[in-house]
N, C-alpha and C positions, 0 to 999 in steps of 0.2 A: 053543718057545724061539726067540728071535730069532736069525737067522743073521748072518754077516758081510755088511757092505755090499759091493757090487761095486766093483771098481777104477774102473769108469766113473763111479760115483757120486762117488768121491773126487775124480776129476779134474774133474768138473762143479762140485763144491762148493768146490774149491780149498782155501784155508786155513781155511775154516769148520770142517771136521772136526777139524783139529788144535786150533783154538781151543776147540772143544767138549771135546776130550779133556783139555786142559791148563788149563782155566779155573780161575783162582784164586778163593778164597772172598771174598765181599764184606764179611763181618763181621769182627769181631775175635775173638781167641782161636782155639782149635783148630777148624778147619773142614775141609770136604772140598775138597782142592786138585785132585785128579785124578778124572776119570771113567774108571774102570777098563775098562768095556765099550767106550768109545770109543777108548781107547788100544789095546786088543786088536784092535779092528776095523781101526785104522790100521796096526798091525803086520802084520795078515793081508793088507791091501791092498799093503803094501810087499813082502811075500813073493810076491804074484801078479806084481808088476812085475819080480821078480828070480828067475825059476824056476831059473836056472843058478847061483845063488849067486855072482854075479860081483862084487857090491859088497864093498868092503873089510870084512873081519871077519865077513861073513855065513856063510861056510862053518864058522865056529866056533859062533856062536849060532843059526844056521839059522832065525832069526825065531821062535824059541820063547821063551815066557815061563814062568817057574817059578810055582807057586802062591803067592798072597800069604801073608803071615804074619798071625797073629791079634794083636790089641791086647795080649793077655797075653804073647805071645812077645816082642814089642818092648819091653814094660814090663820083662820079665825081663832082657833084654839091658841096658837102660839102668840098671837097679838093680845088676846085677852089676858094671858097669864105671864106675858113678858119673857118667854123662853123660846129657844129653838130646839125642837125635838131631835134626838140623835138620828143621823141620816138613815141607818139601816132600819130603825123602827119606823121612821117617817115613810120610807119607801114601802115597807110592808103594809102600812095602813092604806096607802093609795094604790099600790099595784097588786096586792094579794087580798087582804081582808082586814076589817076592823074587828079583829078578835075571832074567837071560836076555837077550833081544834088546835091543840098545842100541848106544851109541857104541863105536868101536874093535872089540874082539873080544867085546863084550857086557858087560852089567852083572853083576858078581859078586854072588851072593846072600849076604845077611848070614848065613844059616844053611846056606849051601851047603858040602858036604864037598868039599874040594879034594884032588886027588892030591898026595902029597908030592913028586912029581917035576914038578909044574906050576911054570912059571916064576914064578908069583905066590904060590906057597904060603908061602914064608918071610916075604914082605912082608905078606901078609894075616894071618899068625899073630902079627905083631909087636904088634897091638893087645891081645893077651892078656897082655902083660907088665904087671905091676902099675903102675898109674898112667899108662900110656902115653896112653890116650885122654883121661883127665881132665886131663892136663897141657896148658895152653893152647898152641895153635900160635902161634909168636912173630912171624909175618911178616904184613905188609899190602902189601908191595911185592916184586917179583921178586928172587930170589936167583940171580945168575949162576953158571953151572956152569963146569967146567974149560975149555970151549971159548969162553968169553966175553971175557976170562978170568975165572975165579972159582974156586970150590971145590965139591967134592961133599960136603964136611963140613958140611952144614946139618941143622937139626933138622926132623923130620917128626912130632914128637909132636903129639897131638891130631888126627891125620888117619887116615882109613880108606881103603885102596886099594879102589876100586870098579870099575876097568876096566883092562885091559892093552892097550896100543897095539902092543907088540912092540919088539924090539931094546932091551930094558932101559928102556922108557918106560911110564909108568903115569899114570892119573888118580886123584887123591886128593881125597876129600871132607873138608873141614875141619869137625871136630865141635865143637871148643872153641877159644876165642880170639876176637879181634876180627874175623877173617875167616870165622867159623863160617857154614856154609851154602854157601860157595863151593867150586867144583871147581878144583883146581890141577893143572897138568901137571908131572910129575916126570921129568926127564931127567938123572939124576945123572952120566952119562958125558960129557955135552956141554953142554946148554943150561941145566941147573939147574932151579929151581922157578919156574913162571910162573903168575900168578893168572888165574883164569877166572871165568865167570858163576856164579850160584847154580845149585843142582842142577836146579831147575824149568826154568830157561832152557837149561841144558846138554842135558838130555834132550829138551826140546821142540824144540830146534834139530835134533836127529837125526830126530825124527819129521817135521819140516817139510822136511828135505833131500830132494832128488830121488834116485831110485834110481840 
């Protein structure tokens, strides 16, 4: 069985490893977006570079990836909630992992059981409300929060919380609506909702970042 590449190999090859791990399909339709083995190798190399878990969020996710989901498990989720998950996120779930190491304090697994005392528990459970995910997310531009000035009374329907930043801030994947596939930053206490890149670019940027 092939082992992890060494940290030195990653440093020597530079961005080539990340490009290999996150290569997009060249054809149309549902194709393979992620190279799961290459992503896992890259995360292992990142862990080698940060043995003391000094990088922001690493003491939470500890550079560990959860097992991926099966196509049937993802199909079941989509059927239950009447949505189609964005392709890059769906591909990550089946080809790489159902959460774990990633931006902020890590990627929350779609099937992960959260402690009811976890800061993100209530927000993550919101998608279970009837029609929440299937209701299109209404925004394509930023929604200023109370500190802009603006309001915290904005809609987050059609989104799924995928990562916690801390201090009441979260990353949300837009599942339905014109912004579907993008990861928005949610800071309801101050900054409001801010648009971000698609999931593929969002996670790839974390893989590419220095330790």
